[in-house]
C-alpha positions as CSV (number, residue, x, y, z in Angstrom):
1,M,2.8,-12.9,-2.7
2,N,-0.9,-13.5,-2.9
3,L,-2.9,-10.9,-4.8
4,T,-6.7,-10.6,-4.8
5,I,-8.5,-8.0,-6.9
6,S,-12.3,-8.0,-6.5
7,G,-15.2,-5.6,-7.3
8,H,-18.4,-4.7,-5.4
9,H,-21.2,-3.6,-7.7
10,L,-18.6,-3.6,-10.4
11,D,-17.1,-6.0,-12.9
12,V,-13.3,-6.0,-12.8
13,T,-12.3,-5.7,-16.4
14,P,-8.8,-6.9,-17.7
15,A,-7.9,-3.2,-18.3
16,L,-8.8,-2.3,-14.7
17,R,-6.9,-5.3,-13.4
18,E,-3.8,-4.4,-15.5
19,Y,-4.0,-0.8,-14.3
20,V,-4.0,-1.9,-10.6
21,L,-1.1,-4.3,-11.2
22,S,1.0,-1.6,-12.9
23,K,0.4,0.8,-9.9
24,L,1.2,-1.9,-7.4
25,D,4.6,-2.5,-9.0
26,R,5.7,0.8,-7.5
27,V,4.8,-0.3,-4.0
28,T,6.5,-3.7,-4.4
29,R,9.6,-2.1,-5.8
30,H,10.0,-0.1,-2.5
31,F,9.3,-3.0,-0.2
32,D,9.7,-6.6,-1.2
33,Q,8.5,-8.3,2.0
34,V,4.8,-8.2,1.0
35,V,2.9,-11.4,2.0
36,D,-0.6,-10.6,0.8
37,I,-2.4,-7.9,-1.1
38,S,-6.2,-7.5,-1.2
39,V,-7.7,-4.8,-3.5
40,L,-11.5,-4.0,-3.4
41,L,-13.0,-1.7,-6.0
42,T,-16.6,-0.5,-5.3
43,V,-19.2,1.7,-6.8
44,E,-21.5,3.4,-4.3
45,K,-24.8,4.4,-5.9
46,L,-26.0,7.1,-3.6
47,K,-27.8,9.4,-6.1
48,E,-27.4,9.4,-9.9
49,K,-25.4,12.7,-9.6
50,E,-23.2,11.6,-6.7
51,R,-21.8,8.2,-7.9
52,R,-18.7,7.6,-5.8
53,Q,-16.0,5.2,-6.9
54,K,-14.0,3.8,-4.0
55,A,-10.8,1.7,-3.9
56,E,-9.4,-0.1,-0.8
57,V,-6.2,-2.0,-0.3
58,T,-5.2,-4.2,2.6
59,L,-1.5,-5.0,2.5
60,H,-0.2,-7.6,4.8
61,V,3.6,-7.3,5.4
62,K,5.6,-9.1,8.0
63,G,4.4,-7.9,11.3
64,K,1.8,-5.4,10.2
65,D,-1.3,-4.9,8.1
66,I,-1.6,-1.7,6.2
67,F,-5.1,-0.5,5.2
68,V,-5.7,2.4,2.8
69,E,-9.0,3.6,1.2
70,Q,-9.7,6.4,-1.2
71,S,-12.9,7.7,-2.9
72,H,-13.3,9.8,-6.0
73,E,-15.7,10.3,-8.8
74,D,-13.4,8.6,-11.3
75,L,-12.2,5.1,-10.3
76,Y,-8.8,5.5,-12.0
77,A,-8.2,8.8,-10.1
78,A,-9.2,7.0,-6.9
79,I,-6.6,4.2,-7.7
80,D,-3.9,6.8,-8.4
81,Q,-4.5,8.6,-5.1
82,L,-4.8,5.3,-3.2
83,M,-1.4,4.1,-4.5
84,D,0.2,7.4,-3.5
85,K,-1.1,6.9,0.1
86,L,-0.1,3.3,0.1
87,D,3.4,4.1,-1.1
88,R,3.9,6.7,1.6
89,Q,2.7,4.3,4.3
90,V,4.9,1.5,3.0
91,C,7.9,3.8,2.9
92,R,7.2,4.9,6.5
93,H,6.9,1.3,7.6
94,K,10.1,0.4,5.9
95,D,11.8,3.4,7.5
96,K,10.7,2.3,11.0
97,L,12.1,-1.2,10.4
98,Q,15.5,0.1,9.5
99,D,18.0,0.7,12.3
100,H,19.2,4.3,12.0
101,H,21.3,4.3,15.1
102,H,25.0,4.1,14.7
103,P,26.8,1.9,17.1
104,G,28.9,3.8,19.6
105,A,32.6,3.6,19.7
106,K,33.7,0.7,21.8
107,R,35.5,1.6,25.0
108,L,39.1,0.9,25.1
109,D,40.1,-1.0,28.3
110,T,43.4,0.6,29.3
111,D,44.9,-0.3,32.6
112,L,46.4,2.8,34.1
113,V,48.7,1.5,36.7
């Protein structure tokens, strides 16, 4: 599994990197067929009052790319909400992959003569 954590207008500190890794453990625990994870943390400087922290994740699993983004005033809260969304989407994808149909009873070939 390849993991990329990068920041835009932001230095990714070791504490922030460790926080993202601890949150990603929950997702990889549910679904172990993850090929690539790309995390982008950004700070949008609109006005001094309205500083928005944004977190984005692109998760590449076998057969599908899952993209999730979340904005909040606090970056840690944005990461928490992002991982909740990502966990729901990964569980939904895993549920679609599983075959929930039970095989029907085989017909008995009886010769009625």
